[in-house]
C-alpha positions as CSV (number, residue, x, y, z in Angstrom):
1,M,100.4,51.4,98.7
2,I,103.8,51.7,96.9
3,R,106.6,49.1,97.2
4,F,110.3,49.4,96.2
5,E,113.6,48.2,96.8
6,T,117.0,49.9,96.8
7,S,120.5,49.2,98.0
8,V,123.9,50.8,98.8
9,R,127.3,49.3,99.3
10,I,129.2,50.8,102.3
11,E,132.9,50.4,102.7
12,R,132.6,49.5,106.5
13,P,132.1,46.2,108.3
14,V,128.7,44.6,108.5
15,D,128.5,44.9,112.3
16,E,129.4,48.6,112.3
17,V,126.7,49.5,109.5
18,F,124.2,47.4,111.4
19,A,124.8,49.1,114.6
20,Y,124.5,52.5,113.2
21,V,121.4,51.8,110.9
22,S,119.5,49.9,113.5
23,E,119.6,52.7,116.1
24,P,116.5,54.8,115.2
25,E,118.1,57.9,117.2
26,N,120.7,58.0,114.3
27,F,118.1,58.6,111.7
28,P,118.3,62.4,111.8
29,R,122.1,62.1,111.0
30,W,121.5,60.4,107.8
31,N,117.7,60.8,106.7
32,S,117.0,64.3,105.5
33,A,113.2,64.3,106.2
34,V,113.9,63.1,109.9
35,R,114.1,65.9,112.4
36,T,114.1,64.0,115.7
37,V,113.6,60.5,117.2
38,R,113.0,59.7,120.8
39,K,112.5,56.4,122.5
40,T,109.2,56.0,124.1
41,S,109.5,52.4,125.7
42,A,111.4,51.0,128.4
43,G,113.8,48.1,128.2
44,E,116.9,46.9,126.5
45,D,115.4,44.3,124.0
46,P,115.4,46.1,120.6
47,V,112.4,44.1,119.1
48,G,109.1,45.8,120.3
49,S,111.0,49.0,121.2
50,T,108.9,52.2,120.3
51,Y,110.0,55.5,119.2
52,V,108.3,58.9,118.2
53,M,109.8,60.3,115.0
54,T,109.3,63.8,113.7
55,R,109.7,64.4,110.0
56,Q,109.5,67.3,107.6
57,L,107.4,66.2,104.8
58,P,106.2,68.2,101.8
59,G,103.0,68.8,103.4
60,G,104.4,70.1,106.6
61,Q,105.9,68.5,109.8
62,A,104.5,65.0,110.7
63,E,105.0,62.6,113.6
64,N,104.9,58.9,113.6
65,E,105.2,56.2,116.2
66,L,107.8,53.5,115.2
67,E,108.2,50.1,116.3
68,I,111.2,47.9,115.9
69,T,109.8,44.3,114.6
70,V,113.0,42.7,113.6
71,H,116.5,43.0,115.2
72,E,118.7,40.1,114.1
73,R,122.2,41.3,114.4
74,P,124.0,41.7,112.0
75,R,121.8,40.4,109.3
76,E,118.2,42.0,109.5
77,F,116.5,45.0,111.0
78,A,112.9,46.1,110.4
79,I,110.7,49.0,111.6
80,R,107.0,49.9,110.9
81,T,104.8,52.9,111.9
82,L,102.1,52.3,114.5
83,S,100.5,55.7,114.0
84,G,100.9,59.0,111.9
85,P,100.8,59.8,108.2
86,T,102.4,57.8,105.5
87,P,102.4,54.4,107.2
88,F,105.5,52.3,106.1
89,V,107.4,49.2,106.8
90,Y,111.0,49.3,106.1
91,R,113.0,46.0,105.9
92,Y,116.9,46.4,105.9
93,A,119.1,43.5,105.1
94,F,123.0,43.5,105.7
95,S,125.5,41.1,104.1
96,P,129.3,41.3,103.6
97,S,130.4,42.5,100.1
98,D,134.0,42.7,99.2
99,G,135.2,43.8,102.7
100,G,132.3,46.2,103.1
101,T,128.7,45.9,103.5
102,L,125.7,45.6,101.1
103,L,122.7,47.2,102.6
104,E,119.4,46.3,101.0
105,L,116.1,47.9,101.6
106,D,112.6,46.5,100.9
107,A,110.1,49.3,101.6
108,E,106.3,49.5,101.7
109,V,104.7,52.9,102.0
110,E,101.0,54.0,102.1
111,L,100.3,57.1,100.4
112,P,97.9,59.8,101.7
113,G,94.8,60.9,99.6
114,T,95.6,62.2,96.2
115,A,99.1,61.0,96.2
116,A,97.7,57.5,96.0
117,L,96.3,58.5,92.6
118,V,99.7,59.2,91.1
119,A,101.4,56.1,92.7
120,P,104.0,55.7,89.9
121,L,105.2,59.2,90.4
122,A,105.1,59.1,94.0
123,R,107.0,55.8,94.0
124,R,110.0,57.2,92.0
125,A,109.9,60.4,94.3
126,V,110.1,58.3,97.5
127,K,112.6,56.0,96.1
128,R,114.7,59.0,95.0
129,G,114.6,60.3,98.5
130,V,115.7,57.1,100.0
131,D,118.5,56.7,97.4
132,D,119.7,60.3,98.4
133,N,119.5,59.2,102.1
134,F,121.5,56.1,101.4
135,A,124.1,58.3,99.7
136,T,124.4,60.5,102.9
137,L,124.5,57.2,105.1
138,K,127.3,55.8,102.9
139,D,129.3,59.2,103.2
140,T,128.7,59.5,106.9
141,L,129.9,55.9,107.6
142,E,132.8,55.9,105.3
143,K,134.2,59.1,106.8
144,R,134.0,57.8,110.3
145,S,137.2,56.7,112.0
146,P,137.6,52.8,112.3
């Protein structure tokens, strides 16, 4: 398992950043690996909601079932995989920062097979990908109309 933290400052209000990031169906708009996300549970309560996410990984297409484990508007959002390759837990924290939002991620990712043997390299590669996705998220949200 690898663990890393990263963050990005976004020039948008905390409520807006939280609303966008905490909606899994928005993931394909800012996460380059995510192709589709579809809700698979009924009900309005976000906590416990499940989704199927299809991603394009270096080894090919992969499908994960996700569950929202924390949804505390506008401070914290967390998801975890219930099935599929590369199990992960992502915990997002949102806080006001000079009129914008500081978005922090605490991530734990399980590596498949041989990737676990090169954990430090894999950690850097995964974090670099997340940082690239955060740059896309920042760009996407800052270009939106208020």
